[in-house]
C-alpha positions as CSV (number, residue, x, y, z in Angstrom):
1,M,0.0,0.0,0.0
2,Y,1.3,3.5,-0.9
3,H,0.5,7.0,0.6
4,I,0.7,10.4,-1.0
5,V,2.1,12.6,1.8
6,I,2.9,16.3,2.3
7,F,6.2,17.1,4.1
8,E,5.4,19.7,6.8
9,T,8.8,21.5,6.6
10,T,9.1,21.8,2.8
11,N,5.5,21.6,1.7
12,E,6.4,19.0,-0.9
13,V,4.2,16.2,-2.1
14,E,5.6,12.6,-2.7
15,V,4.5,9.0,-3.0
16,V,5.9,6.7,-0.2
17,P,5.3,3.1,0.8
18,Q,3.3,2.3,3.9
19,N,6.2,0.8,5.8
20,W,8.1,4.2,5.7
21,V,5.3,6.0,7.6
22,R,4.6,5.7,11.2
23,D,2.8,8.1,13.6
24,N,2.8,11.0,10.9
25,V,6.6,10.6,10.5
26,C,8.2,9.4,7.3
27,M,11.7,7.9,7.0
28,W,13.4,9.3,4.0
29,P,16.4,7.6,2.3
30,P,19.7,9.4,1.4
31,Y,19.6,8.1,-2.2
32,R,19.7,9.6,-5.6
33,Y,16.5,10.0,-7.6
34,E,16.7,6.7,-9.6
35,D,17.7,4.6,-6.5
36,R,15.0,6.3,-4.4
37,V,12.3,5.4,-7.1
38,K,13.5,1.8,-7.0
39,A,13.4,1.7,-3.2
40,I,9.8,3.1,-3.2
41,K,8.6,0.6,-5.8
42,S,10.2,-2.4,-3.9
43,M,9.1,-1.1,-0.5
44,V,12.7,-1.3,1.0
45,K,12.8,-1.5,4.8
46,P,14.1,1.8,6.3
47,G,17.7,1.8,7.4
48,P,19.5,3.5,10.4
49,S,20.9,6.3,8.1
50,W,17.5,7.4,7.0
51,T,16.2,10.9,8.0
52,P,12.7,11.3,9.7
53,Y,10.4,14.0,8.5
54,K,7.0,15.1,9.8
55,I,4.3,14.5,7.1
56,R,0.6,14.6,6.6
57,I,-1.2,11.8,4.6
58,I,-3.6,13.1,2.0
59,F,-4.2,10.0,-0.2
60,T,-3.8,6.2,-0.1
61,R,-3.8,3.6,-2.8
62,E,-3.0,-0.1,-3.1
63,T,-0.4,0.1,-5.9
64,Y,2.4,2.5,-6.8
65,D,1.0,3.2,-10.3
66,E,-2.4,4.2,-8.9
67,A,-0.8,6.6,-6.4
68,R,1.5,8.0,-9.0
69,Q,-1.5,8.8,-11.3
70,K,-3.0,10.9,-8.5
71,L,0.2,12.7,-7.6
72,P,-0.1,15.6,-10.1
73,E,-3.7,16.3,-8.9
74,A,-2.6,16.0,-5.3
75,E,0.2,18.5,-5.9
76,I,-2.2,21.1,-7.4
77,H,-5.1,20.5,-5.0
78,T,-3.6,19.8,-1.6
79,D,-7.1,19.5,-0.1
80,L,-7.7,16.2,-1.9
81,T,-8.3,13.6,0.8
82,D,-9.3,9.9,0.9
83,V,-11.9,8.3,3.1
84,D,-9.3,6.7,5.4
85,S,-7.0,9.7,5.5
86,P,-7.2,12.7,7.9
87,P,-8.7,15.9,6.5
88,V,-6.4,18.5,5.2
89,R,-6.9,22.1,6.4
90,R,-7.9,24.3,3.5
91,K,-5.9,27.4,2.8
92,R,-7.7,30.7,3.6
93,Q,-8.4,32.7,0.5
94,I,-7.4,36.4,0.7
95,K,-10.1,38.7,-0.5
96,R,-9.2,41.3,-3.0
97,A,-9.5,44.9,-2.1
98,R,-12.6,46.7,-3.3
99,Y,-12.0,50.1,-4.5
100,F,-15.7,51.2,-5.1
101,D,-19.1,49.7,-4.3
102,E,-20.9,47.6,-6.8
103,S,-23.8,50.0,-6.7
104,E,-21.5,53.0,-7.5
105,T,-20.2,53.7,-11.0
106,E,-16.6,54.5,-11.7
107,D,-17.4,58.2,-12.1
108,E,-19.2,58.4,-8.7
109,A,-16.4,56.5,-7.0
110,I,-13.8,59.2,-8.0
111,L,-14.5,62.1,-5.6
112,P,-13.6,65.7,-6.6
113,L,-11.0,67.6,-4.6
114,P,-12.4,70.1,-2.0
115,A,-12.4,73.8,-3.0
116,A,-9.7,75.9,-1.7
117,P,-10.6,78.2,1.3
118,D,-10.9,82.0,0.8
119,V,-7.9,84.0,1.7
120,Q,-8.3,87.3,3.7
121,I,-6.0,90.0,2.4
122,S,-4.8,92.6,4.9
123,P,-4.9,96.4,4.0
124,F,-1.1,96.8,3.9
125,K,-0.9,93.9,1.4
126,E,-3.7,95.2,-0.8
127,S,-1.3,96.2,-3.5
128,T,0.4,92.9,-3.4
129,S,-2.9,91.0,-3.5
130,R,-4.0,93.0,-6.6
131,A,-1.0,91.7,-8.4
132,E,-1.7,88.3,-7.2
133,N,-5.3,88.5,-8.4
134,N,-4.0,89.1,-11.8
135,S,-2.2,85.8,-11.7
136,Q,-5.0,83.8,-10.1
137,P,-6.6,82.7,-13.4
138,L,-3.3,81.2,-14.5
139,A,-3.0,79.5,-11.1
140,R,-6.6,78.2,-11.2
141,K,-5.9,76.7,-14.7
142,E,-2.8,75.0,-13.4
143,A,-4.7,73.7,-10.4
144,E,-7.5,72.3,-12.5
145,T,-5.0,70.6,-14.8
146,M,-3.3,69.1,-11.7
147,N,-6.6,68.0,-10.3
148,S,-7.7,66.3,-13.5
149,T,-4.3,64.6,-13.7
150,S,-4.5,63.3,-10.1
151,R,-8.1,62.1,-10.8
152,A,-6.9,60.1,-13.8
153,R,-4.1,58.6,-11.8
154,N,-6.5,57.6,-8.9
155,Y,-8.8,56.0,-11.5
156,S,-5.9,54.1,-13.2
157,Q,-4.5,52.8,-9.9
158,P,-7.2,50.0,-9.4
159,L,-6.7,48.8,-13.0
160,A,-2.9,48.8,-12.5
161,R,-3.3,46.8,-9.3
162,K,-5.6,44.3,-10.9
163,E,-3.1,43.8,-13.8
164,A,-0.3,43.4,-11.3
165,E,-2.2,40.8,-9.3
166,K,-3.0,38.9,-12.5
167,S,0.7,38.9,-13.5
168,N,1.7,37.8,-10.0
169,S,-0.8,35.0,-9.9
170,T,0.4,33.9,-13.4
171,S,4.0,33.9,-12.4
172,R,3.2,32.0,-9.2
173,A,1.3,29.3,-11.2
174,E,4.3,29.1,-13.6
175,N,6.8,28.8,-10.7
176,Y,4.6,26.1,-9.0
177,S,4.3,24.1,-12.3
178,Q,8.0,24.1,-12.9
179,P,8.8,21.4,-10.2
180,L,6.0,19.3,-11.5
181,A,7.4,19.5,-15.0
182,R,10.8,18.7,-13.8
183,K,9.6,15.7,-11.8
184,E,7.6,14.4,-14.8
185,A,10.7,14.9,-17.1
186,E,12.9,13.0,-14.6
187,T,10.4,10.2,-14.3
188,M,10.1,9.9,-18.1
189,N,13.9,9.9,-18.5
190,S,14.4,7.3,-15.7
191,S,11.6,5.0,-17.2
192,S,13.1,5.3,-20.7
193,H,16.6,4.5,-19.4
194,T,15.2,1.5,-17.5
195,D,13.4,0.2,-20.6
196,F,16.5,0.6,-22.7
197,S,18.7,-1.2,-20.2
198,E,16.2,-4.1,-19.8
199,A,16.1,-4.5,-23.6
200,W,19.8,-4.8,-23.7
201,I,19.9,-7.3,-20.8
202,R,17.4,-9.5,-22.6
203,K,19.4,-9.3,-25.8
204,I,22.6,-10.3,-24.0
205,L,20.9,-13.2,-22.2
206,A,19.5,-14.5,-25.5
207,N,22.9,-14.3,-27.2
208,Q,24.4,-16.1,-24.2
209,E,21.9,-19.0,-24.5
210,M,22.7,-19.3,-28.2
211,I,26.4,-19.4,-27.5
212,K,25.8,-22.2,-24.9
213,E,23.9,-24.3,-27.4
214,Q,26.5,-23.8,-30.1
215,M,29.3,-24.7,-27.6
216,G,27.4,-27.9,-26.7
217,T,27.0,-28.8,-30.4
218,L,30.8,-28.2,-31.0
219,V,31.7,-30.3,-28.0
220,K,29.6,-33.2,-29.2
221,L,31.2,-33.0,-32.7
222,V,34.7,-33.0,-31.2
223,Y,33.8,-35.9,-29.0
224,D,32.4,-37.9,-31.9
225,L,35.6,-37.2,-33.8
226,K,37.6,-38.4,-30.8
227,K,35.5,-41.6,-30.6
228,L,36.3,-42.4,-34.2
229,S,40.0,-41.9,-33.7
230,T,40.0,-43.9,-30.4
231,A,38.1,-46.7,-32.1
232,D,40.7,-46.9,-34.8
233,D,43.8,-46.7,-32.6
234,S,42.8,-48.4,-29.3
235,P,41.5,-51.9,-28.6
236,T,38.0,-52.1,-27.3
237,L,35.6,-54.9,-26.1
238,D,32.3,-56.0,-27.6
239,S,29.6,-54.1,-25.8
240,S,27.3,-57.2,-25.7
241,C,29.0,-58.4,-22.4
242,F,27.7,-55.3,-20.6
243,P,25.9,-54.4,-18.4
244,L,26.7,-56.8,-15.6
245,S,23.5,-58.2,-14.1
246,S,24.9,-60.7,-11.5
247,F,27.8,-61.1,-9.0
248,Q,29.1,-64.0,-11.1
249,Q,29.7,-61.8,-14.1
250,L,31.2,-59.2,-11.8
251,Q,33.7,-61.8,-10.4
252,V,34.6,-62.9,-13.9
253,I,35.3,-59.3,-14.9
254,E,37.3,-58.8,-11.7
255,G,39.5,-61.7,-12.6
256,Q,40.1,-60.7,-16.2
257,L,41.0,-57.1,-15.2
258,Q,44.2,-58.5,-13.7
259,Q,45.4,-58.7,-17.3
260,E,46.7,-55.4,-18.6
261,D,45.6,-55.9,-22.2
262,Y,42.0,-56.7,-21.1
263,K,42.1,-53.8,-18.6
264,T,43.2,-51.4,-21.3
265,A,40.4,-52.6,-23.6
266,V,37.8,-52.1,-20.8
267,I,39.1,-48.6,-20.1
268,N,38.8,-47.7,-23.8
269,T,35.3,-49.2,-24.1
270,L,34.1,-47.2,-21.1
271,A,35.8,-44.0,-22.2
272,L,33.7,-44.1,-25.4
273,R,30.6,-43.4,-23.3
274,G,31.7,-39.7,-23.2
275,G,30.2,-36.8,-21.2
276,T,31.0,-33.1,-20.9
277,T,31.2,-33.0,-17.1
278,V,32.6,-35.4,-14.4
279,K,29.0,-36.2,-13.3
280,E,27.8,-37.0,-16.7
281,S,30.8,-39.1,-17.6
282,V,30.6,-41.1,-14.4
283,W,26.9,-41.8,-14.7
284,R,27.2,-42.8,-18.4
285,I,29.9,-45.3,-17.5
286,L,28.0,-46.8,-14.6
287,S,24.8,-47.1,-16.6
288,F,26.7,-48.9,-19.3
289,L,28.6,-51.1,-16.8
290,L,25.9,-52.2,-14.3
291,T,22.2,-52.9,-14.4
292,N,20.0,-51.1,-11.9
293,D,19.1,-54.3,-10.0
294,M,22.8,-54.9,-9.6
295,A,23.4,-51.4,-8.4
296,R,20.7,-51.8,-5.7
297,Q,22.7,-54.6,-4.2
298,M,25.9,-52.4,-3.9
299,N,27.0,-49.3,-2.0
300,W,30.4,-47.6,-1.6
301,R,31.4,-49.1,1.8
302,G,29.4,-52.3,1.8
303,I,27.2,-51.6,4.8
304,N,23.7,-53.0,5.5
305,G,24.5,-56.3,3.9
306,K,25.4,-54.9,0.4
307,A,28.6,-55.4,-1.6
308,A,31.3,-52.8,-1.3
309,F,32.1,-51.0,-4.6
310,R,35.3,-49.4,-3.3
311,D,37.0,-52.8,-3.0
312,A,36.3,-53.7,-6.7
313,S,38.8,-53.3,-9.4
314,L,36.1,-51.5,-11.4
315,K,36.8,-48.4,-9.3
316,T,40.3,-47.9,-10.8
317,V,39.0,-48.7,-14.3
318,I,36.2,-46.0,-14.0
319,N,38.8,-43.4,-12.8
320,A,41.0,-44.1,-15.8
321,A,38.1,-44.1,-18.2
322,V,36.9,-40.7,-16.9
323,R,40.4,-39.2,-17.3
324,R,40.7,-40.6,-20.8
325,N,38.0,-38.1,-21.8
326,R,39.7,-34.8,-22.7
327,L,36.9,-32.7,-21.2
328,T,37.2,-34.5,-17.8
329,A,41.0,-35.2,-17.9
330,T,41.7,-33.2,-14.7
331,A,39.0,-35.0,-12.6
332,T,40.2,-36.0,-9.1
333,D,39.5,-39.3,-7.4
334,Q,37.3,-37.5,-4.8
335,E,35.1,-36.0,-7.6
336,I,34.7,-39.3,-9.3
337,E,34.0,-41.1,-5.9
338,Q,31.3,-38.4,-5.1
339,W,29.3,-39.1,-8.2
340,V,29.7,-42.9,-7.9
341,K,28.2,-42.8,-4.4
342,R,25.4,-40.6,-5.6
343,W,24.6,-42.9,-8.5
344,L,24.5,-46.0,-6.3
345,Q,22.2,-44.1,-3.7
346,L,19.7,-43.2,-6.4
347,A,19.5,-46.8,-7.7
348,T,16.4,-47.5,-5.6
349,D,14.5,-44.5,-7.2
350,R,15.2,-45.5,-10.8
351,D,13.1,-47.9,-12.9
352,G,9.9,-47.0,-11.1
353,G,11.3,-47.6,-7.6
354,R,10.1,-44.3,-6.2
355,R,6.6,-44.8,-7.6
356,A,6.4,-48.2,-6.0
357,R,7.4,-46.8,-2.6
358,E,4.9,-44.0,-2.9
359,K,2.1,-46.5,-3.6
360,K,3.0,-48.6,-0.6
């Protein structure tokens, strides 16, 4: 589950997983943007180096994509709340100043300037006042011009204020939308980079699988060529005498293995079974050498009334046959012994043995 929260100190809105939030406190990771987005999607458990911030939950959704779709709307309208989230306090709207009543017209709202008071002229200044009276018409004209200019300025002030408020609100909206545009651009860049890297990884894995298949084919071809050269140069036995199905046949083979020529022929015959790994080579040789019923009567140490395979001469023959293969030429006795033991242990499960036990 994911929350859309508001950070109290920075007044920023973000999507965070539920396990980051506890008692109106959100743990925030010290990661870069791409690593932080991955941590949010995978709901990483908060670590000791994370920083706590006071937050307020305004929205909740089940998945990250659903919460992400509501994030732009939550950033613009911070009063968006969900049923299970606490209410968000609405911001108080500041009323604009009214410069004149709605019932008044613009002409009535502009009040004329009061008339100038009468000036009493003293007798000794009578001559001076006469000269000043001559200049009064010019002064009155200048005063009327100044009054008309001041009236025009007073009338233009409300319009100028309205235009200034409009420009300020537009600039605020643009400044508020810039972080949203940046976040969307960063999200798009990170998603495109992720898609590009995933496509390259798929392509590399597909090429790797093709190379593995080609290598397997080449190994089989090389091994087939080796088998042909070995068949021409080295003596082998007729494969009709294998696999061994009784202890009498095993005793006969044990006696014949005392002869070096026969032992070399058995080694060459078993080496032709092949295999690209030590496990595959050992299991191919044992499947060719013994029947499964014979293998059930043997184990490595001869405990529980079974025959001991480690005391048989076939052990040295199998080691030599595995090392005759070029792909397993460096195999140790311990590795070969490990897979011989495992093959003998699984004898009871082969040929329907496991099904029979499950039915019982």
